[in-house]
C-alpha positions as CSV (number, residue, x, y, z in Angstrom):
1,M,-133.7,48.3,35.9
2,N,-131.2,51.0,36.7
3,T,-127.9,49.1,37.1
4,P,-124.8,50.5,35.3
5,L,-123.0,48.2,32.9
6,T,-119.6,49.0,34.4
7,Q,-118.6,49.8,37.9
8,H,-116.6,52.9,38.7
9,F,-113.8,53.1,41.2
10,T,-111.5,55.6,42.8
11,I,-107.8,55.0,42.3
12,G,-107.5,53.4,45.7
13,A,-110.4,51.0,45.1
14,A,-109.1,50.2,41.6
15,A,-105.6,49.5,43.1
16,R,-107.0,47.1,45.7
17,R,-109.2,45.3,43.2
18,A,-106.2,44.8,40.8
19,G,-103.7,44.0,43.4
20,V,-101.3,46.9,42.6
21,G,-100.3,50.1,44.3
22,I,-101.7,53.5,43.7
23,D,-98.3,54.7,42.5
24,T,-98.2,51.8,40.1
25,I,-101.4,53.0,38.5
26,R,-100.1,56.5,38.1
27,Y,-96.8,55.1,36.6
28,Y,-98.8,53.0,34.1
29,E,-100.7,56.0,33.1
30,R,-97.5,58.0,32.5
31,A,-96.1,55.0,30.6
32,S,-99.2,54.9,28.4
33,L,-100.2,51.4,29.5
34,L,-103.4,52.8,30.8
35,P,-105.4,55.6,29.1
36,P,-105.9,58.8,31.1
37,P,-109.0,58.3,33.2
38,P,-111.9,60.7,33.2
39,R,-112.2,62.8,36.3
40,R,-115.2,63.1,38.6
41,A,-116.6,66.5,39.4
42,S,-114.5,66.3,42.6
43,G,-111.4,66.0,40.5
44,Y,-110.7,62.4,41.5
45,R,-109.8,59.9,38.8
46,D,-112.7,57.6,37.8
47,Y,-111.7,54.1,36.8
48,G,-114.0,51.6,35.2
49,S,-114.0,47.8,35.6
50,G,-112.2,47.5,32.2
51,T,-109.2,49.4,33.7
52,V,-109.1,47.0,36.6
53,E,-109.0,44.1,34.2
54,R,-106.2,45.8,32.2
55,L,-104.3,46.3,35.5
56,R,-104.7,42.6,36.3
57,F,-103.5,41.7,32.8
58,I,-100.4,43.9,33.3
59,R,-99.7,42.4,36.7
60,R,-100.0,38.8,35.5
61,A,-97.8,39.5,32.5
62,K,-95.2,41.1,34.7
63,D,-95.4,38.0,37.0
64,L,-94.6,35.9,33.9
65,G,-91.5,38.1,33.2
66,F,-92.7,40.3,30.4
67,S,-91.2,43.7,30.2
68,L,-93.5,46.8,30.1
69,Q,-92.6,47.2,26.4
70,D,-93.7,43.5,25.9
71,I,-96.9,44.2,27.8
72,R,-97.6,47.3,25.7
73,E,-97.2,45.2,22.6
74,L,-99.4,42.4,24.0
75,L,-102.1,44.9,24.9
76,A,-102.0,46.2,21.3
77,L,-102.1,42.7,19.9
78,S,-105.1,41.8,22.1
79,T,-107.2,44.0,19.9
80,D,-105.8,42.7,16.6
81,R,-108.5,40.1,15.4
82,E,-106.4,38.9,12.4
83,R,-102.9,38.5,13.7
84,G,-103.3,38.9,17.5
85,V,-103.4,35.2,18.6
86,K,-100.5,34.2,16.4
87,S,-98.4,37.2,17.5
88,V,-99.2,36.7,21.1
89,K,-98.2,33.1,20.9
90,Q,-94.9,34.1,19.2
91,R,-94.2,36.6,22.0
92,A,-94.9,34.0,24.6
93,E,-92.6,31.5,22.9
94,A,-89.8,34.1,22.7
95,R,-90.3,34.9,26.4
96,L,-90.2,31.1,27.3
97,A,-86.9,30.8,25.3
98,Q,-85.4,33.7,27.3
99,I,-86.5,32.1,30.5
100,E,-85.0,28.7,29.5
101,Q,-81.7,30.4,28.6
102,R,-81.7,32.2,32.0
103,I,-82.3,28.9,33.8
104,R,-79.4,27.4,32.0
105,E,-77.2,30.3,33.0
106,L,-78.4,30.0,36.6
107,Q,-77.7,26.2,36.6
108,R,-74.2,26.9,35.4
109,V,-73.7,29.5,38.2
110,K,-75.1,27.0,40.7
111,R,-72.7,24.3,39.7
112,G,-69.7,26.7,40.0
113,L,-70.8,27.9,43.4
114,K,-71.3,24.4,44.7
115,Q,-67.7,23.6,43.6
116,L,-66.4,26.6,45.4
117,I,-68.3,25.8,48.5
118,A,-67.0,22.2,48.4
119,A,-63.4,23.5,48.1
120,C,-63.7,25.9,51.0
121,P,-62.6,24.4,54.3
122,G,-64.6,27.1,56.2
123,H,-61.5,28.1,58.3
124,G,-58.0,29.4,57.9
125,A,-56.6,32.5,56.3
126,L,-58.9,34.6,54.2
127,E,-56.2,34.8,51.5
128,Q,-56.6,31.0,51.1
129,C,-60.3,31.0,50.7
130,P,-61.2,29.6,47.2
131,I,-64.4,31.5,47.1
132,L,-62.7,34.9,47.7
133,R,-60.0,34.0,45.2
134,A,-62.5,33.1,42.5
135,L,-64.5,36.3,43.1
136,G,-61.2,38.3,43.1
137,G,-60.4,36.9,39.6
138,E,-57.5,34.6,40.7
139,E,-57.3,31.3,38.9
140,D,-57.7,28.2,41.1
141,A,-54.5,26.1,40.8
């Protein structure tokens, strides 16, 4: 049997498989989220299936709102057999708390905007618009 254990891809193929752009891969290499890939005889980068999985991990973590620094730490923790799971859970809990705080802030903004919209007649002089007055820093009487 002569099948390789890992597949190899050009940067374009790796990008398509991972659902990211080519420039994203290059950026992640510069940011040390990906190790520098070996080069083929042609000079092209040679990516293995492990790199594609790592790219998918990074993309999914970004989708969940993790920063690149958070992702870098999660990647490091993913190899820590003793403390990895506990630390990953703690990072996820911290991220969830940040998201919940942001939701509370957005709900407060939503309530304020609804009040301004309700107070605005939608016609008349611009100077009398409660939305513009609020954005301009004037107090509503």
